[in-house]
C-alpha positions in Angstrom: 2.6 20.4 -37.8 5.0 17.6 -37.1 4.1 14.0 -37.7 4.0 12.0 -34.5 4.2 8.2 -34.3 1.9 6.9 -31.6 2.0 3.4 -30.1 -1.2 1.3 -30.4 -1.8 -0.3 -27.0 -4.2 -3.1 -26.0 -7.1 -1.9 -23.8 -9.1 -5.0 -22.9 -10.4 -6.5 -26.2 -9.8 -3.2 -28.0 -6.8 -1.1 -29.0 -6.1 2.6 -28.4 -3.6 5.4 -28.7 -2.6 8.1 -26.2 -2.8 11.6 -27.6 -0.3 14.2 -26.5 -1.6 16.7 -24.0 -0.5 19.6 -26.2 -2.7 18.3 -29.0 -5.7 17.8 -26.7 -5.4 21.4 -25.5 -4.9 22.9 -29.0 -8.0 21.2 -30.4 -10.0 21.6 -27.1 -10.6 17.9 -26.8 -12.2 16.9 -23.4 -13.7 13.6 -22.4 -15.0 12.5 -25.9 -14.0 12.9 -29.5 -15.8 12.3 -32.8 -14.2 9.8 -35.1 -14.8 9.9 -38.9 -13.4 7.3 -41.2 -12.2 8.8 -44.5 -10.6 7.5 -47.6 -7.2 8.8 -46.6 -7.3 7.9 -42.9 -9.1 8.6 -39.6 -10.2 12.1 -38.5 -10.6 12.8 -34.8 -12.3 16.1 -33.8 -13.8 17.6 -30.7 -17.4 17.2 -29.9 -19.6 20.3 -29.7 -19.9 23.3 -31.9 -17.0 24.2 -34.3 -14.6 26.8 -33.2 -15.5 30.1 -34.9 -12.9 31.0 -37.5 -11.2 34.4 -37.5 -12.3 37.1 -40.0 -9.7 38.5 -42.4 -9.3 41.6 -40.1 -8.8 39.4 -37.0 -6.3 37.3 -38.9 -4.3 40.3 -40.0 -4.4 41.7 -36.4 -3.1 38.4 -35.0 -0.4 38.1 -37.7 0.8 41.7 -36.9 0.9 40.9 -33.2 3.1 37.9 -33.8 5.9 40.1 -35.4 6.6 37.6 -38.1 9.5 38.2 -40.5 8.1 38.6 -44.0 11.3 40.0 -45.6 11.6 36.9 -47.8 8.1 37.5 -49.2 9.3 40.4 -51.5 11.8 38.1 -53.2 9.2 35.4 -53.7 6.5 37.8 -54.9 8.9 39.3 -57.5 9.7 36.0 -59.2 7.0 36.5 -61.8 4.7 33.7 -60.6 1.7 35.8 -61.5 2.7 35.6 -65.2 2.8 31.8 -65.2 -0.1 30.1 -67.1 -2.5 28.4 -64.7 -5.8 26.6 -65.1 -7.8 25.2 -62.2 -8.1 21.4 -62.0 -11.7 20.4 -62.9 -13.6 17.6 -61.3 -11.2 17.1 -58.4 -12.7 16.5 -55.0 -10.9 15.8 -51.7 -13.4 13.3 -50.6 -15.5 11.1 -52.8 -19.3 11.6 -52.8 -21.0 9.1 -50.5 -24.4 9.4 -52.2 -23.5 7.3 -55.2 -21.5 4.1 -55.7 -19.3 3.6 -58.6 -20.6 1.0 -61.0 -18.3 -2.0 -61.2 -16.3 -2.2 -64.5 -16.9 -5.2 -66.7 -13.9 -7.5 -66.8 -12.0 -7.8 -70.0 -11.6 -11.3 -71.3 -8.2 -12.3 -72.5 -7.9 -14.5 -75.5 -5.5 -17.5 -75.2 -3.5 -18.6 -78.2 
């Protein structure tokens, strides 16, 4: 998806942005949205039940219907990537847990000469 720069406009004592019509249709946003503040920014999502995700079979069917060109895949798959050593990153979380607060670290005292 492309990054779009939106202008922040004054609306009374508040501020707001106009969302492109194509984005509103794509995410099925009607009269209201839910806003969630996250560590990396703001998430806007439609209200109501989540859209059901496709199964693997449905995904494969839709991909086949799109007639995508996968000819470059054979070259990429043959590069030996499966032989590369790989270990999963442990203790990495996209969002910090909100249940617990980090304890403040004690300040180090610097000695003066």
